[in-house]
N, C-alpha and C positions, 0 to 999 in steps of 0.2 A: 419521526420513529425515535429518537437519540434516547439512550437510557441513562440518564444523567444522574452521576454518581459524586457523593460527597457533600462536604458544608464547606461555608468559610473557614480560612486560616488566617489569623493574625499572630504575627510572633514579633517581638520587641525586646532586643538585649541590648543592657549597657555597652558600651566599649571599653576592654581594657584599660588601665593607665588612667593618669591623673587627666580626663578630659570630660566633658558632660555631654560631647556628642552623641545622638544616640538617634535612631529612626525606626520608624515603623513598616515592616515587608506584609504587603495583604496579597492575598488570591482570592478569584470568585470562589474556585473549587480546587479542594487539596485532592481529592480522590477523583480521578476522570477516567474516562474512554481514552486511548491513545489517540483515537482521530479527533480530538475533541479541543479547541484552543482554550486555552486560560489566559486569565487577566493579571497581571502583574503590576502593583504600584508600588512606590515607596513613598513613604511621607515622612515629614520630620529630618530631612536632609537639611546640611548645611547650604541656604540660600546661593545661589548663584553658583555653587563649587563642583565641580566632577566628583562622582563617586562612581564607585566600580560593583558592577552585578555580576554575579556568576552562579552558575552551574555545574554540578558534579554527580555523577552517576555511575555507578559499578557493573559492568557486562556481565555476559556469562561467564566470561573464563574469569573473572575476577578485576579485571581492569578498571581502573577508575578515570573514566572520561572526563573534558571537564571544556566550558565554553566561556567568556568571560568580554564585558565591552565598559568600557568606562563612556559614562553618560554625565549629562551637568543637570543637578534640580534647579528646578524654576525660582522665581524670587521667593515664592512660598514653601520652599524645600521639599517640594515632590516632585515625582519621577513617573511619567507613565511608559513601561514599555511599548504599548500602541503605538506611541505616538512620538516617542524620543529617538532622535538620530544619533548613533554612536560615533563619538569622537573616533575612537578607535577601539580594536578587538578582533572577535573569531568571525561575527559578522559586520556587515557596512549600512546597511540600509535601512530605513525605518520596517521593525517587525518583530511585532509583539510574542513570535514563538523562536525567534532567532535564537536565544539561548539553549532550545531543544535540540532542532537540527543541526547547528554549527558546533557542537564539541567535537572534541579533538581525542585521540586516544593518547596515551602516555608518552608513545614512543613511536617513531615510524611515520610514514606517510600518511597522511589521512585519506588522499585520495584512491589508496590501495586496500583500505580496512571498514567497513561496515559495523556498526552499535550492533548486536544483538543481546536483547534483554536477558535477565536472568527468568530461571523459572521457580515459583515457589507453589506448590504442593499441587503440581503438573501443570502450573496457567502460567503465562508469560508476564511480570509484574516488573516495572521500573519505578525506580525510588529515586527523585534528584533532590538535592540539597542545592537551595536556592539562597546566596546571600549576599549581603550589601557590606561593602567596605569602603574605608576612605585612610588614605596613606598606610595602608597594610594595617588597620585596626577594624575588628568586624562590627558592625553597627548593629546587623539582623540578619535572622536566617528563620528558614521556615523548609519544611519536606512536603514534596509532591508524591502522590503516587500516582502511576498511569496504569492502567490495565487492558489486555486485548479481549479479554474475555469476563462479559457480565455474569452476574447471581442468574444461577437457573438454567445458562446455557450448556450444552451436552455434546461429548463428541464418543460417536460409534465405531468401529474400525469393521471395515468390509476387506472379505475375502474374497478370491478367485472361487476356492472351493466350497465356499456356501452362497455367496452372492454372484457369481458370475465377475464379480470387480473388485478390484485392488485401488481400497480408497478411505476416505472417511466422512462418515456424515455430522455435521456438526449444526446442532436445534437450537433455536432460542426458547427459552419458558414458553409452555404454550398455553396460549391466551382462547383455545375455542374456533378462532377466525382461521382462514386461508388466505395465504400471503404468499405473493412472488417470490419465487426461489432462485439459486446461482448454482450450476453445473461448473466446477471450476478445474481447470488445469493448467500446469507451469508449461514451459518451455524448452530448448534441447539441454538443461540442466537433469532433465526426468527425474525419475522417484515419485515420492509423494510431496507434495508441495507443502510448503511451510505452513501451518495454521492460523500465521497472522492476520491474512485477508478475509478466510471463514469465519474464523472467531470475532474479528469487529462486525462481520457483515450479521451474522447471527445475533450480535449483542444490539444488534441495530432491528431486530427484528425479521430476518431473512432468512429461512433455510439453506444453508450449503452441501452440497456434495462437492467434496475435492477427490479428483483421481488422479491415479498415476496409470500412464502406457507404455512406458518403457523404461528399463533402468531400475527396476521393482521388481518384488516377487510376484510371479503369477502373470508377469506381462514381457514383452521381446527386452532382451537384454539390450539391443539397439534400435534407433527411432528407424525403422526398416519395416515396409508392408502392414503398418498399422491397420487395422480394419477401422472406418469411420463406425461402423454399426457396433463398436465397442462403445464408443460414445452415446448412440442411440441409445443402447442398454440402459447404462448410466443414466441418460436423462428420462427413459423410461421409470427407471426404477427410483427417482425420485420425485416425480411427477403423482407417482402413487404412497407417498409418504402422507401419515395424517398432518394437517396444518400447511399443506402446499396447493397452492391453486396451480392443477396440472396445464391451464393456457397460460401462464405466465412464469414459465420456467427461462430463464437468462441464461444461454454459455457465454463465458467469461474467461480471458487466458491473455499470454503475452506471449513474444516472440513467436519462436516456431509453432505455437501450439495455437497462434490464431487462425494459421492454415486449417487445422484440425476445425476450431470452431467456426469458422465460416463454411466448410464443407458439411460440416453438421448442421447448421442455420440454411443452407441452401437447399441440401436431400432430405431433412426431416423437418419441417415448416410445421407439421403435426407435433412433435415436442417440445420444439424450442422455439420461443419466441421472442429472437432478437440477439445481440450480442454486444459485448463490449470488449475490446480488443486494444491491447496495451504494446506499442513498438510494432505493429502489424505487419504482415508481409502481405502479400494479395495474390500469388501465383505458389503452385504447390512446387515444391524446391525437392533434391534429391536425399536419398536416405544419410542419416547423421550417426555416428562422426565419419563411418565409411561408405564415401557416396561408391554407387554404381546399381544400386535399386531406388525405385519409389521410398518415399518416406511414409504415403496411405495405398490403400486401396480401398476401392468400393465394389461391391458386388463380386468381391475377390479378384479384381482388376485394376492395376495399378494405377495411380491418378497422376495426370501430370509428366511431364515438365509443361507448364503453363498457365494462364491466369485461371482464377478460381471463377464461378460463376457466381453470381449472388441474386439473378433473378427469382428464385425460389424464396429466398429471406422473407419471413412472414415475422415483422417486427421490427423495435427502433434499433439503432447501430449507433455507437459510439467508439470513435477511433480517438485513440490518445499517441502522439509521436513528438520525437523532437529533430528538429533542426540539425543537431550533431550530433546524432545516432552512428556510433563506430561500429556498428555490427552490421546493419546493411540500411537500406533509405527506407526506414519507415516511414519517413513525410510522403516521399513519392508513393507508396503502397496506401497508406491514409486517404489520400487525396484519390487518388485511382477507384476505392473501394466507392467513395462518394460519387465519383463521377456515375460507376458503373448504376450503382442505386437509381442515380437521377435520369441513366438511359432507359432502366427498368420500370420507369415510373412508380418508383416504392412508395407505399402512402403513407407508412411510418416516418417517423422522426430521424433523421440520419445525421450525424455530425462529427467534423474531422476536427479535433484539438492539436494545433501545431504548435508546441513551444519553443520558441528562437533560441540557442543555446543548449537546451536539453539534449540527455543522451539516449541510449537504450532502456535504463534503467528508470522509465517511466511510470512503471503498475506498483499500487499500494496506496496507503496510506500514508499523508506526510508526520512531519516531526520527528522525525527519525534521523541520526548520522549514518549517511551511506556513503561508499567510496562509489567513485567514476571507474574504476577495476576490481573486477570480483574474482574469486579463487573459485573456474568454474569447476564442477566435480569431476566432469570427465577432461576436457581439456587444458586445465588449470588455470593462471593468470588469463583474464578476458579482459579486454578494454571494450568498456559500455560508451563511455564519451561524454560529453558537456561536461558541466561544472556543477559544484553541491550546491550553489545557489538556483540557477537555472532548472538542475531536476528537482529540487524543493518545489518551486513554483509548479513545473509539472506535476508533481503528486497530488500539491493541495488542487489545483482545478482538476486534473481527471478524476479524483477520489470524490470530489463534489460535484462533479458531473455525473458519477456513476451512483453515487444516493439519491441524486435527483432523478435519473432515468427508472429507478426501481421503486423508488416514492411517487412515481407515474403510474406505475403498473397495477398499486395497490388498489383493492377493489370493495 
């Protein structure tokens, strides 16, 4: 259900100075959704000689990020980034999208910073300049545009006063059909989730309701005694929207929020048809950031501490975790959730995707530079663990599995 945007781009520039060296740089899609792979090729480079291929992009704060690899042209003067192994540079293995996620900031530790795209007309957009050079002389360049929101996607705010919810409804362009939909919320950072994931999912044709459940206007200031019924209200609202198949609403969350996602799927199977869980927990934990109470309540009573039951879940479940999660043992939790679903003789597909070397930040779309330490809005610098290459691999596999799960629900 991809909405492919853009046209092929070919740019060829003569290098400056007294040299006849030149090259052509081609890309199959000059404008794409941010989660779509592009294919970059260089032709006409010096045969058998090394060339440098680089990418630059400016982030939301005006900082210019940069990546670069040195690769060797074949006997025909061709470089295919999908198959070329870098001799050196910002990434080290064969990876056609390596230039995108391996960009580094102009200063500071890349592991402690994450690229945030600038916003144009209220929508996040990334412009990357790709260039080819040899011995410091540019041979060719082109600019790619990556979008998080395709044409026709709309965003509607929801308030407690009017809707009994704090959130944003991100809807694809209407086509007269009913589609699977996603109830999305974040983890211990609280607040409204970033709209990058909802925008991309809506661009693929899936309506998304992103909600805040604490640390935002109209909801508790802390993750303390949050009613699971609040999420049920959100799922019910989503199922009533035009273009939504109410029998195919999937809940999606990460980290602390996966506890609420599991509880919702277990207690309200008539409203929620399965779950996507990034870096999940399998047990109800205490309140955050100040322990001493339960994080969640159900029917007015505290939930936990203890394992979250899954025998009521009515739908597919995908859990994505990294073996090097520095926040909590999400690998063990993901595996435990699958074992409990097996024990409950769950009839729907359920899968744990465990990525060696990946950390806590495994949720979302790939191809974007992300640090392994984040600036948590409540507790400050917070180590997620893993490595940038391993976390990128987790993003790719988890996102592909997520889109496949949603596609399987389309009727």
